[in-house]
C-alpha positions as CSV (number, residue, x, y, z in Angstrom):
1,M,-13.8,-7.7,7.1
2,K,-11.5,-10.1,5.2
3,Q,-9.7,-7.2,3.8
4,T,-9.0,-5.8,7.3
5,I,-7.8,-9.2,8.6
6,V,-5.4,-9.8,5.7
7,S,-4.1,-6.2,5.8
8,A,-3.5,-6.5,9.6
9,A,-1.7,-9.8,9.2
10,L,0.6,-8.4,6.5
11,A,1.3,-5.3,8.6
12,L,2.1,-7.5,11.6
13,F,4.5,-9.6,9.6
14,L,6.3,-6.6,8.2
15,L,6.5,-4.6,11.4
16,C,7.5,-7.4,13.9
17,P,11.0,-8.4,14.5
18,A,12.0,-11.6,12.6
19,Q,11.9,-13.8,15.7
20,A,8.3,-12.7,16.6
21,R,6.8,-12.9,13.1
22,P,3.8,-15.0,12.4
23,D,4.2,-17.9,9.9
24,L,4.4,-16.4,6.4
25,D,2.6,-19.5,5.0
26,S,-0.5,-18.8,7.1
27,I,-0.6,-15.2,6.0
28,I,-0.1,-16.0,2.3
29,E,-2.8,-18.7,2.6
30,K,-5.3,-15.9,3.4
31,F,-3.7,-13.3,1.1
32,E,-3.7,-15.1,-2.2
33,P,-7.6,-15.6,-2.4
34,Y,-8.0,-11.9,-1.4
35,A,-5.6,-10.8,-4.2
36,E,-7.2,-13.0,-6.8
37,K,-10.7,-11.8,-5.8
38,S,-9.6,-8.2,-5.9
39,R,-8.0,-8.7,-9.4
40,Q,-11.3,-10.0,-10.7
41,E,-13.4,-7.3,-9.1
42,W,-11.3,-4.6,-10.6
43,G,-11.3,-6.3,-14.0
44,T,-7.6,-6.5,-14.2
45,P,-6.3,-9.2,-16.6
46,G,-3.2,-9.9,-14.6
47,M,-0.9,-8.7,-11.9
48,A,2.3,-9.7,-10.1
49,I,2.8,-9.3,-6.4
50,C,6.1,-9.3,-4.5
51,L,6.7,-9.0,-0.8
52,V,10.1,-7.7,0.4
53,V,11.1,-7.8,4.0
54,G,14.3,-5.8,4.7
55,D,16.5,-6.6,1.7
56,Q,15.1,-10.0,1.1
57,M,12.2,-11.1,-1.2
58,V,10.1,-13.5,0.8
59,Y,7.2,-13.9,-1.7
60,S,6.4,-13.4,-5.4
61,K,3.5,-14.7,-7.5
62,G,1.6,-13.9,-10.7
63,F,-2.2,-13.8,-10.9
64,G,-4.3,-13.9,-14.1
65,V,-3.1,-13.5,-17.7
66,R,-0.7,-11.1,-19.4
67,E,-3.3,-9.5,-21.7
68,L,-7.0,-9.3,-21.9
69,G,-8.4,-12.3,-23.8
70,G,-5.0,-14.0,-23.7
71,K,-4.0,-17.3,-22.2
72,D,-0.3,-16.6,-21.2
73,P,-0.2,-16.5,-17.4
74,V,1.4,-13.7,-15.4
75,T,4.5,-14.9,-13.6
76,P,6.8,-13.1,-11.1
77,E,9.1,-12.5,-14.1
78,T,6.4,-10.9,-16.4
79,V,7.5,-7.4,-17.6
80,F,4.6,-4.9,-17.5
81,Q,4.6,-1.7,-19.6
82,V,3.6,0.9,-17.1
83,G,4.2,4.1,-19.2
84,S,3.5,7.4,-17.5
85,I,2.0,5.8,-14.4
86,S,5.6,5.2,-13.1
87,K,5.8,8.9,-12.3
88,S,3.5,8.3,-9.4
89,F,5.9,5.8,-7.9
């Protein structure tokens, strides 16, 4: 249920004209706990998320750590080695 609410809120934000958009802070407040919970459930050591609207970055944040068992946190500037998975992008 939470997943649906957060996904709908993000879709609403991205699809609405700028003057009709809901407050980004209220969406992020719901999204961040969902992202962290999902990271933990999937067993992912760390991830970075960026939200771009039009040609402007409106949000970026790192979650977790850079490597399994490590202590260095992921930041929006963390470089990930994606290898062959980039072919699917």
